[in-house]
C-alpha positions in Angstrom: 3.8 -58.3 27.6 7.5 -57.2 27.8 7.3 -57.3 24.2 4.9 -55.2 23.7 6.4 -52.4 26.5 9.3 -52.6 23.9 7.7 -52.7 20.9 5.6 -49.2 21.9 8.7 -48.2 23.3 10.4 -48.4 19.5 7.1 -47.0 18.0 7.4 -43.9 20.1 10.9 -43.3 19.7 10.0 -43.5 15.5 7.6 -40.9 16.3 9.9 -38.9 18.2 13.1 -39.3 15.3 9.8 -38.7 12.3 8.6 -35.4 14.5 12.9 -33.9 14.8 13.4 -35.2 11.5 10.6 -32.9 10.0 11.6 -30.1 11.8 15.2 -29.9 10.7 14.3 -31.0 7.1 11.5 -27.3 7.5 14.0 -25.1 9.8 14.3 -23.3 6.5 10.8 -22.2 5.7 9.2 -19.7 6.5 6.2 -19.7 8.3 7.2 -22.8 9.4 6.4 -23.9 13.2 8.3 -26.6 14.7 6.0 -29.8 17.1 6.7 -31.1 19.4 6.2 -35.6 19.6 4.5 -35.8 23.2 4.0 -39.3 25.0 1.8 -40.9 28.2 2.5 -44.3 29.7 -0.2 -47.1 29.3 -1.0 -48.2 32.6 -3.6 -50.8 32.8 -5.6 -52.1 36.3 -9.0 -53.4 37.0 -10.8 -53.6 40.5 -9.0 -56.7 41.2 -5.5 -56.7 40.1 -2.8 -55.5 42.9 -1.6 -51.5 42.2 1.3 -51.8 44.0 2.7 -54.3 41.6 1.6 -53.2 38.7 4.2 -52.6 36.2 2.8 -50.6 33.5 2.0 -51.4 29.8 4.2 -49.1 27.3 4.0 -45.7 26.2 1.7 -43.8 23.3 1.6 -40.9 21.2 0.0 -38.4 23.4 -0.1 -36.1 20.3 2.2 -33.8 17.6 1.6 -30.9 19.5 2.5 -27.3 17.2 4.6 -25.0 18.3 4.0 -21.4 18.1 6.8 -19.6 19.1 7.5 -16.3 17.0 10.5 -17.0 14.3 13.4 -14.7 13.3 12.9 -12.1 11.0 14.5 -12.0 8.1 14.8 -8.4 5.9 14.1 -8.3 1.9 13.1 -5.9 -1.1 9.5 -7.0 -1.5 7.1 -4.4 0.2 4.7 -7.5 -0.5 6.8 -10.1 1.9 5.1 -9.4 5.4 5.9 -10.9 8.7 3.6 -10.7 11.3 5.4 -9.0 15.2 3.5 -10.8 18.1 0.4 -12.8 17.8 -2.4 -13.6 14.2 -2.3 -15.4 11.2 -2.9 -14.5 7.3 -7.0 -14.8 6.0 -6.3 -16.3 2.4 -8.6 -18.1 0.3 -7.9 -20.5 -2.3 -10.2 -18.3 -5.3 -12.1 -14.6 -4.9 -15.2 -16.3 -3.9 -14.6 -19.0 -2.4 -15.5 -19.6 1.2 -12.6 -21.8 2.3 -10.5 -20.0 4.2 -7.1 -21.3 5.7 -5.0 -19.6 8.0 -0.9 -19.0 7.2 2.3 -16.8 8.7 4.5 -17.1 5.6 4.4 -13.9 4.7 5.3 -14.4 1.3 3.6 -12.6 -1.3 2.6 -11.8 -4.7 0.5 -10.3 -7.2 -1.1 -12.5 -9.4 -1.9 -12.2 -13.6 -5.2 -10.2 -12.1 -3.3 -7.9 -9.6 -4.8 -9.6 -6.8 -2.0 -10.7 -3.7 -1.3 -14.2 -3.5 0.5 -16.5 -1.8 2.8 -18.9 -3.2 -0.5 -21.6 -3.2 -2.1 -19.1 -5.2 -4.3 -18.5 -1.7 -6.0 -15.0 -1.8 -4.8 -12.7 0.9 -8.0 -11.2 2.6 -8.6 -7.6 3.8 -10.9 -5.5 5.3 -12.5 -2.5 3.3 -11.1 0.7 4.3 -12.6 4.1 3.9 -11.4 7.3 1.5 -8.9 8.3 4.9 -8.0 4.7 5.4 -9.8 3.6 8.1 -11.4 0.3 8.7 -15.2 0.1 7.9 -15.8 -3.2 8.6 -13.3 -5.8 10.7 -15.2 -8.5 10.7 -14.1 -11.6 8.8 -17.3 -11.9 6.4 -16.8 -8.5 5.2 -13.3 -9.2 4.3 -12.5 -10.1 1.0 -9.8 -10.8 -1.5 -7.1 -7.9 -1.5 -6.4 -6.0 -5.6 -3.7 -3.8 -5.9 -5.8 -1.3 -9.2 -3.1 -0.9 -11.9 -4.6 2.8 -12.3 -5.7 4.8 -9.7 -9.5 5.2 -11.6 -11.0 7.8 -14.6 -9.1 11.0 -15.6 -10.1 14.3 -13.8 -10.0 17.6 -16.0 -9.0 20.9 -14.4 -10.7 23.4 -13.4 -8.8 25.6 -11.1 -5.6 27.0 -11.6 -3.8 28.7 -7.8 -1.1 30.7 -8.3 0.8 32.4 -6.3 3.8 35.3 -7.4 6.4 38.2 -7.0 6.4 40.6 -9.8 9.8 42.7 -9.6 8.0 46.1 -8.7 11.3 47.9 -11.0 11.2 45.6 -13.9 12.1 47.4 -16.9 9.7 48.3 -18.9 9.8 47.1 -22.4 10.1 49.4 -25.2 6.3 48.6 -27.8 4.7 46.8 -24.7 2.4 45.2 -25.0 2.0 45.7 -28.6 4.6 43.9 -29.2 4.5 40.6 -27.3 5.3 38.2 -29.0 5.5 34.3 -27.4 8.4 33.0 -29.4 10.0 35.9 -28.8 11.0 35.8 -25.1 12.7 39.8 -25.4 9.2 41.3 -25.8 7.3 39.7 -22.2 9.5 40.1 -18.8 8.3 36.5 -17.5 6.5 33.9 -17.8 5.7 30.3 -16.2 4.3 27.2 -16.9 1.8 24.6 -15.1 0.3 21.5 -16.8 -3.4 20.9 -16.9 -6.1 18.2 -18.2 -8.9 17.7 -19.8 -11.7 15.6 -19.2 -9.7 12.1 -20.3 -6.5 12.4 -19.0 -4.4 14.0 -21.6 -2.3 16.4 -20.9 -1.6 20.1 -21.6 0.8 22.8 -20.9 -1.1 26.5 -20.1 1.5 29.5 -19.4 1.6 32.7 -18.6 3.1 35.6 -19.4 4.6 38.8 -17.6 4.7 42.2 -19.3 5.4 44.8 -17.3 3.1 47.8 -18.6 4.4 51.3 -19.1 4.2 53.4 -15.8 3.3 56.7 -17.9 -0.1 54.9 -18.7 -0.9 52.2 -16.0 2.2 52.1 -12.9 2.1 49.4 -10.6 -0.2 47.2 -13.8 0.9 44.6 -15.6 -0.2 43.3 -19.1 -0.9 38.6 -18.6 -1.4 37.0 -21.4 -2.1 33.1 -21.6 -1.7 30.1 -23.5 -2.5 26.4 -24.0 -0.4 24.7 -25.9 1.0 27.3 -27.8 -2.2 28.7 -28.8 -2.7 32.0 -27.2 -5.9 33.1 -25.4 -7.9 36.2 -26.4 -9.9 37.5 -24.0 -12.4 39.2 -27.2 -13.4 35.5 -28.0 -14.4 34.7 -23.8 -15.9 38.0 -22.8 -18.3 40.2 -24.9 -17.2 43.8 -26.2 -13.7 45.0 -26.1 -12.7 43.9 -23.3 -10.1 46.6 -22.0 -10.9 50.0 -23.7 -7.2 51.9 -22.8 -6.1 49.5 -25.9 -3.5 47.1 -24.4 -3.7 44.3 -26.6 -0.9 43.4 -29.2 -0.4 45.1 -32.6 -2.3 41.8 -34.3 -5.9 42.6 -32.0 -4.4 40.2 -29.3 -6.3 41.1 -25.9 -4.4 40.5 -22.6 -5.5 40.8 -18.7 -5.0 43.3 -16.7 -3.2 42.7 -13.0 -3.5 45.3 -10.7 -1.1 46.3 -7.4 -1.4 49.4 -5.3 1.3 51.5 -3.8 2.1 49.1 -1.3 3.0 46.2 -3.9 -0.4 44.7 -2.7 -2.7 42.7 -5.2 -5.8 44.8 -5.5 -8.1 43.1 -8.8 -7.8 41.5 -13.3 -9.6 43.3 -15.5 -11.6 41.6 -16.9 -12.7 39.3 -13.7 -15.2 37.3 -15.8 -13.6 37.0 -19.2 -10.2 36.8 -17.5 -10.1 34.4 -14.8 -12.5 32.1 -16.0 -10.9 30.6 -19.9 -13.2 28.0 -21.8 -10.8 26.4 -23.7 -12.4 25.5 -26.6 -13.0 29.0 -27.8 -9.2 29.2 -27.9 -7.3 30.9 -31.4 -5.8 28.4 -33.0 -5.5 24.5 -33.6 -8.0 23.2 -31.3 -6.8 21.4 -28.5 -9.8 19.6 -27.7 -9.3 17.2 -30.8 -8.9 14.1 -28.9 -12.8 14.2 -27.7 -12.2 15.5 -24.7 -14.9 17.9 -22.7 -15.5 21.3 -25.0 -17.1 22.9 -23.0 -14.1 22.7 -20.0 -13.3 26.0 -18.4 -9.9 26.9 -16.7 -10.8 29.3 -13.8 -7.6 31.0 -12.3 -7.4 31.4 -9.4 -5.5 35.0 -7.7 -6.2 34.2 -4.5 -7.5 38.0 -4.1 -8.8 38.6 -0.7 -11.7 41.2 -0.7 -11.6 41.9 3.1 -7.4 43.3 3.2 -4.3 42.3 2.4 -3.2 38.2 2.2 0.5 36.9 2.0 -0.9 34.1 -0.4 -1.5 36.6 -3.1 0.5 37.5 -6.3 2.5 40.3 -4.8 4.4 43.3 -7.2 7.6 43.9 -4.4 10.7 45.2 -4.9 12.1 41.6 -5.2 12.7 38.8 -8.0 10.9 37.0 -10.1 9.3 34.0 -7.8 6.7 31.8 -8.6 5.6 30.5 -5.2 3.0 28.2 -5.9 1.1 27.2 -8.8 -0.9 24.7 -8.6 -4.0 22.9 -10.8 -6.8 20.3 -9.4 -6.6 17.8 -13.4 -4.7 14.0 -13.2 -4.2 12.1 -15.7 -4.8 8.4 -15.6 -2.1 7.5 -12.8 0.1 3.8 -13.1 1.1 1.4 -10.5 4.6 3.0 -9.3 4.6 1.7 -5.1 2.8 -0.5 -2.7 3.3 0.6 1.5 2.0 -1.7 3.9 2.2 -0.1 7.0 2.6 -1.6 10.5 -1.4 -1.9 11.4 -1.8 -3.8 7.5 -2.9 -0.9 5.9 -2.3 -1.3 2.1 -1.5 1.9 0.3 -0.8 2.3 -3.2 0.8 5.4 -5.1 0.5 5.8 -8.9 2.2 7.9 -11.4 0.2 11.0 -11.3 1.5 11.3 -7.8 -2.0 10.3 -6.1 -2.4 7.5 -3.3 -5.0 5.6 -2.4 -5.4 3.4 1.0 -6.9 -0.4 -1.3 -7.0 -2.4 2.0 -6.1 -3.5 5.6 -5.2 -6.7 6.5 -6.9 -9.5 8.3 -5.5 -10.9 10.8 -6.9 -13.5 12.8 -6.1 -15.3 16.3 -7.5 -18.4 17.9 -8.6 -19.4 21.8 -6.6 -22.2 21.3 -3.7 -21.8 18.6 -2.9 -25.5 19.6 -5.9 -26.9 18.5 -5.7 -25.9 14.5 -5.8 -28.5 12.0 -3.1 -28.3 9.9 -3.3 -28.9 6.2 0.4 -29.1 4.7 1.8 -25.5 3.3 2.7 -24.1 6.3 -1.0 -23.8 6.4 -3.8 -24.7 8.7 -7.6 -24.6 9.5 -9.6 -23.6 12.1 -11.1 -27.0 14.3 -13.0 -27.9 17.3 -10.4 -27.3 19.6 -8.4 -24.5 17.5 -12.5 -22.3 18.7 -13.6 -19.8 16.0 -11.6 -17.5 13.9 -11.7 -13.8 15.9 -10.6 -11.0 13.4 -9.0 -7.4 13.8 -6.3 -5.2 12.9 -3.1 -5.5 13.1 -1.1 -3.8 16.3 -4.8 -3.7 18.4 -5.7 -5.6 21.1 -3.6 -9.6 21.5 -3.1 -8.9 17.5 1.1 -8.7 16.9 2.3 -5.9 13.8 2.8 -6.2 10.7 6.2 -6.1 9.1 6.9 -5.4 5.5 9.7 -6.3 2.9 10.0 -8.6 6.2 9.2 -12.7 6.6 9.2 -14.8 9.4 11.7 -17.5 9.3 10.8 -20.9 11.1 11.2 -21.7 14.4 13.3 -24.1 14.7 16.6 -24.2 17.1 19.0 -26.3 15.0 21.1 -26.9 17.9 18.2 -29.0 20.1 16.5 -30.4 16.9 20.4 -32.5 16.6 20.2 -32.8 20.4 16.9 -34.6 20.6 17.4 -36.3 17.0 20.4 -38.4 19.3 18.2 -38.6 22.3 15.8 -40.5 20.3 18.0 -43.1 18.4 19.7 -43.7 21.7 16.0 -44.4 22.6 15.2 -47.0 19.6 18.1 -48.6 20.2 17.6 -49.2 23.8 13.9 -50.7 23.0 15.7 -52.7 19.9 18.2 -53.9 22.4 15.4 -54.6 25.0 13.1 -56.6 22.7 16.6 -58.5 22.1 16.7 -58.8 25.0 12.9 -60.5 25.5 13.6 -62.7 22.6 17.0 -64.2 24.2 14.6 -65.0 27.4 11.9 -66.5 25.6 14.0 -69.2 22.9 16.0 -69.2 26.7 12.6 -70.7 28.0 11.4 -72.8 25.3 14.9 -74.6 25.2 14.7 -76.5 29.1 14.5 -79.8 28.8 
């Protein structure tokens, strides 16, 4: 019997050595959780045996238990490096159509050739769908899907409106001969100009320029002539509205008709004339080379919004005060096709992509999963686990809510192995192995002595 007891001790010491060595070997493995060999004594008895004189039958390995304590956080420069601070696991699937889920704490993610977020083993990271405002539309694991990072921000958006606010200097000098001598290529024929980029229905960009010419104070005080050009092609109001737009003859020598910005004696903006012809500009009717020759929608129109408030003075309207020329707002509502320029991930797991056209878009929220008994998870290697009967069913939720930890972008969770403690355990396991080997040797010597008795 003593042979079996010593042999069980050897097996237990070897298991302890194996577990400790595995912990030491993975001290630099991201997301690794150390294990602990747990042992129980063996005590076999019967109704007729003497319990007070029973010595025991050795030792058995009860289990190798995972220890899910928090590892240290290591910061990086990669937005897709993710570390969980607190409880929770990432959920991954081997393919976009697979239902075979595994769970991990290793957050070394990257984009594959299809722009899905995957780990080093090719597992696709699962995320919850989100609404346009970034809120989750569902936090059920059954609705989670592989996270895709699109490289483009969808279809382009044609410009329909330009919002402009500025101040035109009340004391600006009148240019002799204006606006008859207006020439967009000669800066001496206009007082001020500004430009904005607009987009057609195909996302192609065009430069829309505004030229401001002080009208003759003796003829029309507190009025400015506004000419507009797109891609260098000037706009003639006569081609955008039926009839002669301006009866007072405020046009160039070549017959180019402009619009009139009218202010009152207080410098407040009152109107633009003609409203229909100049405020809404059809791009297809512009004189010169066709700017929509790329096949874009030729019915596109641009509304110039001067924020006219008919109920009273509005500080956001264009003004004519005794100060310098200043454009306080010049914006349009069109968009080109944007290309992916960056990824931001919040502590609640919301992934937001930014694009070269200045837009940002919430894509998904990283799903976190927890278990009633995380030590009951089945280890499958690659710092991954699967659910088991002992672990219970997975409970999904958002990072930072309930018992779930928060997500740190540009960070990784290191192994929770304490190298000093493991080296001490290694020495202890080695001594246990040597002691049991010595006990086995002594048992053998005693047996040899007994067999040699004559």
